Structures are given as structure tokens and as C-alpha cells.
C-alpha positions as a printed NumPy array, in Angstrom:
array([[-50.124,  14.234,  21.738],
       [-53.29 ,  14.056,  23.489],
       [-56.761,  12.767,  22.043],
       [-57.884,  16.335,  22.87 ],
       [-55.515,  18.034,  20.697],
       [-56.532,  15.594,  17.748],
       [-60.325,  16.235,  18.242],
       [-59.611,  20.012,  18.232],
       [-57.856,  19.578,  15.219],
       [-60.546,  17.69 ,  13.285],
       [-63.294,  19.946,  14.488],
       [-61.289,  23.072,  13.233],
       [-60.346,  21.558,   9.887],
       [-64.539,  20.408,   9.452],
       [-65.69 ,  24.267,  10.35 ],
       [-62.998,  25.469,   7.792],
       [-64.117,  22.836,   5.017],
       [-67.864,  24.249,   5.546],
       [-67.595,  26.813,   2.564],
       [-66.337,  23.711,   0.447],
       [-69.077,  21.484,   1.162],
       [-71.794,  23.445,  -0.175],
       [-74.356,  21.359,  -1.827],
       [-73.956,  21.349,  -5.832],
       [-77.116,  23.608,  -7.517],
       [-76.444,  22.262, -10.877],
       [-74.639,  19.6  , -12.865],
       [-72.801,  19.911, -16.319],
       [-74.077,  17.882, -19.474],
       [-73.963,  14.254, -19.159],
       [-71.518,  12.111, -21.106],
       [-74.353,   9.778, -22.282],
       [-73.003,   6.551, -20.965],
       [-71.936,   4.952, -17.672],
       [-69.351,   2.18 , -17.593],
       [-70.017,  -0.181, -14.422],
       [-68.069,  -3.064, -13.323],
       [-70.267,  -5.673, -11.634],
       [-70.225,  -9.242, -10.302],
       [-72.171, -11.572, -12.601],
       [-76.02 , -11.274, -11.894],
       [-75.892,  -7.954, -10.33 ],
       [-76.327,  -5.665, -13.539],
       [-79.316,  -7.125, -15.42 ],
       [-80.539,  -6.264, -18.717],
       [-83.188,  -9.207, -18.951],
       [-80.82 , -11.407, -21.063],
       [-80.817, -14.039, -18.298],
       [-84.238, -13.636, -17.032],
       [-86.612, -11.261, -18.974],
       [-88.341, -10.466, -15.215],
       [-84.958,  -8.855, -14.095],
       [-84.316,  -6.102, -16.571],
       [-83.702,  -2.682, -14.946],
       [-81.057,  -1.614, -17.624],
       [-83.394,  -0.96 , -20.402],
       [-85.897,   0.924, -18.203],
       [-82.96 ,   3.139, -16.848],
       [-81.955,   3.554, -20.521],
       [-84.931,   4.619, -21.705],
       [-85.667,   6.947, -18.859],
       [-82.536,   8.758, -18.916],
       [-81.23 ,   8.535, -22.306],
       [-77.802,   7.202, -20.823],
       [-76.448,   3.991, -22.201],
       [-75.04 ,   1.372, -19.582],
       [-71.946,  -0.555, -20.593],
       [-71.391,  -3.438, -18.078],
       [-68.332,  -5.29 , -17.463],
       [-68.322,  -8.581, -15.474],
       [-65.631,  -8.758, -12.756]])
């Protein structure tokens, strides 16, 4: 099969999928928490160094609790 055939199929698929790729206008209610698996030191709650605490500010601003599991 030629490169042109695959290109035609790919472009056709993208054109056909355009209605499905519409931007989301609204989202449902949140669950109130997010679970994150991260390497040690990447998700900081200020426990190691108070200068690096973005989790607490995120939780206060959004009301979403962050549950971190270290990988």
C-alpha cells in the first residue's frame, strides 16, 4: 500500500471525527479529591521544606483534596 493511501485514510478519519472533537462547554460536579502518584519531591505539601508548598494553596483555592502516593 502506498504512502498516499495511508495519508488519505488519515485525513479522512480526521475530517470525519471533527464533530466529535468539539470543545467541552461545561463539566459536571467534581469529586472533591484527586489521587496523584508522583516521585518523591515532586508533589510538595511543605512537609520537607515550608518554602515549597503548592498543595495546601491548591486545596484551599479549589476545595479539592490532594492524595499523594509516592512512587
